ZAVEX-544892 format. One record per residue: residue in one letter; x, y, z of N, C-alpha, C, O in turn. Coordinates in steps of 0.05 Angstrom, whole numbers, padded with zeros to 5 digits, always signed. Example, Ala and Ser with C-alpha at 12.3 -4.5 7.8 and 13.67 -1.06 7.14 Angstrom:
REM residues 2
A+00264-00114+00156+00246-00090+00156+00264-00066+00156+00285-00066+00169
S+00257-00045+00142+00273-00021+00143+00258+00001+00157+00268+00023+00161
This chain:
REM residues 105
X-00719-00440-00093-00725-00414-00105-00712-00392-00089-00702-00372-00101
X-00711-00394-00063-00699-00373-00046-00669-00371-00050-00659-00349-00050
X-00655-00394-00054-00626-00393-00059-00619-00380-00085-00599-00367-00087
X-00636-00384-00105-00631-00372-00132-00634-00342-00130-00618-00327-00141
X-00654-00333-00115-00658-00304-00112-00634-00291-00097-00625-00270-00104
X-00624-00305-00076-00601-00294-00061-00577-00294-00079-00561-00275-00078
X-00573-00314-00095-00550-00315-00113-00551-00293-00134-00531-00280-00139
X-00575-00288-00146-00578-00267-00165-00573-00240-00152-00560-00222-00164
X-00584-00236-00128-00581-00211-00114-00551-00206-00107-00542-00183-00110
X-00537-00227-00098-00509-00223-00091-00492-00218-00116-00473-00202-00115
X-00499-00231-00139-00484-00225-00164-00489-00197-00173-00470-00183-00182
X-00514-00187-00171-00520-00160-00178-00505-00140-00160-00496-00119-00169
X-00502-00147-00135-00487-00130-00116-00458-00129-00123-00446-00107-00121
X-00446-00151-00131-00418-00152-00139-00414-00135-00164-00395-00120-00166
X-00432-00137-00183-00430-00122-00208-00433-00092-00202-00418-00076-00213
X-00452-00085-00186-00456-00057-00179-00432-00046-00164-00424-00023-00169
X-00420-00061-00146-00397-00053-00131-00373-00049-00150-00358-00030-00147
X-00370-00066-00170-00349-00063-00190-00353-00038-00207-00334-00025-00213
X-00378-00032-00213-00384-00007-00229-00377+00018-00213-00365+00037-00223
X-00385+00018-00188-00379+00041-00170-00349+00044-00167-00338+00066-00167
X-00335+00021-00164-00306+00022-00161-00293+00034-00186-00275+00051-00184
X-00301+00026-00210-00290+00036-00235-00296+00066-00238-00279+00081-00247
X-00320+00074-00231-00328+00102-00233-00310+00119-00214-00299+00140-00223
X-00307+00111-00189-00290+00126-00171-00261+00127-00180-00248+00147-00177
X-00251+00104-00190-00224+00104-00199-00220+00124-00222-00200+00139-00222
X-00238+00124-00241-00235+00143-00264-00237+00172-00255-00223+00189-00266
X-00255+00178-00236-00257+00205-00226-00231+00214-00212-00221+00236-00217
X-00221+00196-00195-00196+00203-00180-00173+00205-00200-00156+00222-00197
X-00171+00187-00219-00150+00187-00238-00149+00213-00254-00128+00225-00259
X-00172+00222-00263-00173+00247-00278-00166+00271-00261-00153+00290-00271
X-00173+00271-00236-00166+00293-00218-00136+00293-00213-00124+00315-00211
X-00124+00270-00210-00095+00268-00206-00080+00279-00230-00060+00293-00228
X-00090+00273-00254-00078+00283-00279-00081+00313-00280-00062+00327-00289
X-00104+00324-00272-00107+00353-00272-00088+00367-00253-00077+00388-00259
X-00084+00355-00230-00067+00368-00209-00038+00364-00215-00022+00382-00211
X-00030+00341-00225-00002+00335-00230+00003+00333-00260+00003+00354-00274
X+00006+00309-00270+00009+00305-00299+00005+00276-00305+00003+00259-00286
X+00003+00270-00330-00001+00242-00338+00024+00225-00332+00022+00201-00327
X+00047+00238-00332+00072+00223-00325+00071+00214-00296+00080+00192-00290
X+00061+00231-00278+00059+00224-00250+00041+00200-00246+00048+00182-00231
X+00018+00199-00260+00001+00176-00257+00013+00151-00268+00009+00129-00257
X+00030+00153-00289+00044+00130-00299+00064+00120-00279+00067+00096-00275
X+00079+00138-00267+00098+00130-00247+00085+00117-00223+00094+00098-00212
X+00062+00128-00214+00047+00116-00192+00038+00088-00200+00039+00070-00183
X+00029+00085-00224+00020+00058-00234+00043+00038-00234+00040+00015-00226
X+00067+00047-00242+00090+00029-00242+00098+00022-00214+00106-00001-00208
X+00097+00041-00196+00104+00036-00168+00084+00017-00156+00091+00000-00138
X+00059+00018-00164+00038-00001-00154+00045-00029-00163+00043-00048-00147
X+00054-00032-00187+00062-00059-00197+00086-00070-00181+00086-00093-00174
X+00106-00052-00177+00129-00061-00162+00121-00068-00133+00131-00088-00122
X+00103-00053-00121+00094-00059-00094+00080-00086-00093+00083-00101-00074
X+00063-00091-00113+00049-00116-00114+00069-00139-00116+00066-00160-00103
X+00089-00136-00133+00109-00157-00136+00124-00162-00110+00128-00185-00102
X+00132-00140-00097+00147-00143-00072+00130-00156-00050+00139-00173-00036
X+00105-00147-00048+00087-00158-00027+00081-00187-00033+00079-00203-00014
X+00078-00194-00058+00072-00223-00064+00096-00240-00057+00093-00262-00049
X+00120-00229-00061+00144-00244-00055+00147-00247-00024+00155-00269-00015
X+00140-00227-00009+00143-00228+00020+00120-00243+00033+00125-00262+00049
X+00095-00235+00027+00072-00246+00041+00066-00275+00032+00061-00292+00048
X+00066-00279+00005+00059-00305-00005+00082-00325-00008+00078-00348-00016
X+00106-00316-00001+00129-00333-00002+00138-00340-00030+00148-00362-00035
X+00135-00322-00049+00143-00327-00076+00171-00317-00082+00179-00315-00106
X+00187-00311-00062+00213-00300-00067+00232-00320-00079+00252-00313-00091
X+00226-00346-00076+00244-00366-00088+00241-00368-00118+00257-00379-00132
X+00219-00356-00129+00215-00356-00158+00229-00332-00171+00232-00332-00196
X+00237-00313-00156+00249-00288-00167+00277-00294-00178+00293-00309-00166
X+00282-00282-00201+00309-00284-00213+00324-00258-00206+00313-00239-00196
X+00350-00258-00212+00366-00235-00207+00356-00211-00224+00356-00188-00215
X+00348-00216-00249+00338-00195-00267+00313-00182-00255+00310-00158-00256
X+00295-00198-00243+00271-00187-00231+00278-00169-00207+00267-00148-00204
X+00297-00178-00191+00306-00162-00168+00319-00136-00176+00313-00115-00165
X+00336-00137-00196+00349-00113-00207+00328-00094-00219+00330-00070-00215
X+00308-00105-00233+00288-00088-00245+00271-00073-00225+00266-00049-00228
X+00262-00087-00204+00247-00074-00183+00263-00054-00168+00253-00032-00161
X+00288-00060-00162+00305-00041-00149+00310-00016-00165+00309+00006-00155
X+00314-00020-00191+00317+00003-00209+00292+00020-00210+00294+00045-00210
X+00269+00008-00211+00244+00023-00212+00240+00039-00186+00232+00062-00187
X+00246+00027-00164+00243+00041-00138+00262+00064-00136+00255+00086-00129
X+00287+00059-00142+00308+00081-00141+00302+00103-00161+00307+00126-00155
X+00293+00095-00185+00287+00116-00205+00264+00133-00198+00263+00157-00205
X+00245+00123-00183+00222+00139-00174+00229+00158-00152+00220+00180-00151
X+00245+00148-00134+00251+00165-00110+00278+00179-00112+00289+00188-00092
X+00289+00182-00136+00314+00196-00139+00309+00225-00132+00291+00238-00142
X+00326+00237-00114+00321+00264-00105+00324+00286-00126+00311+00307-00123
X+00339+00282-00147+00342+00303-00167+00329+00296-00193+00338+00304-00214
X+00307+00281-00192+00293+00274-00216+00280+00299-00229+00273+00317-00214
X+00278+00300-00254+00265+00323-00267+00235+00324-00261+00222+00304-00260
X+00226+00348-00256+00197+00351-00251+00183+00354-00278+00191+00371-00294
X+00163+00338-00282+00151+00336-00309+00129+00356-00314+00121+00360-00337
X+00119+00369-00293+00096+00386-00297+00104+00415-00301+00120+00426-00286
X+00095+00428-00323+00103+00455-00329+00096+00475-00308+00109+00497-00307
X+00076+00470-00291+00068+00489-00271+00087+00487-00246+00085+00504-00228
X+00104+00467-00245+00122+00464-00223+00144+00486-00224+00155+00490-00246
X+00150+00500-00202+00170+00521-00203+00197+00512-00212+00210+00527-00227
X+00206+00489-00205+00232+00479-00213+00233+00474-00243+00254+00478-00256
X+00210+00466-00255+00209+00462-00283+00212+00488-00298+00226+00490-00318
X+00199+00509-00288+00201+00535-00300+00229+00546-00299+00239+00557-00318
X+00242+00542-00276+00270+00552-00273+00288+00537-00293+00305+00550-00305
X+00285+00511-00295+00301+00496-00313+00296+00504-00342+00315+00506-00358
X+00271+00509-00349+00264+00518-00376+00274+00546-00383+00283+00551-00405
X+00273+00564-00363+00283+00591-00368+00313+00592-00371+00323+00609-00386
X+00328+00575-00356+00357+00575-00358+00367+00564-00384+00388+00572-00394
X+00352+00545-00396+00360+00534-00422+00353+00552-00445+00366+00550-00466
X+00334+00570-00441+00326+00587-00463+00344+00611-00466+00344+00625-00486
X+00360+00617-00445+00377+00641-00446+00402+00637-00462+00418+00655-00465
């Protein structure tokens, strides 16, 4: 009887922790969208996927499964994100306003 109670309690704890995690993620995600833009959160999400792929290849030794296409895709995603002259997507950004005002003239 005691083991069943402990199991139910630990399952409830895992479910509660998952709920708190989802709540915090949604709150932080909405704040990031308010401060930056939805494009920024999409780029962050894509970089997270690339980081997971790279870490799994390095840490778990899955690099032998990678094809040339996968390596080129991850490299392109990383370089595209960190390109120094990428367009700024948020209208409140000063460079975005300058670019918009020069095209309207």
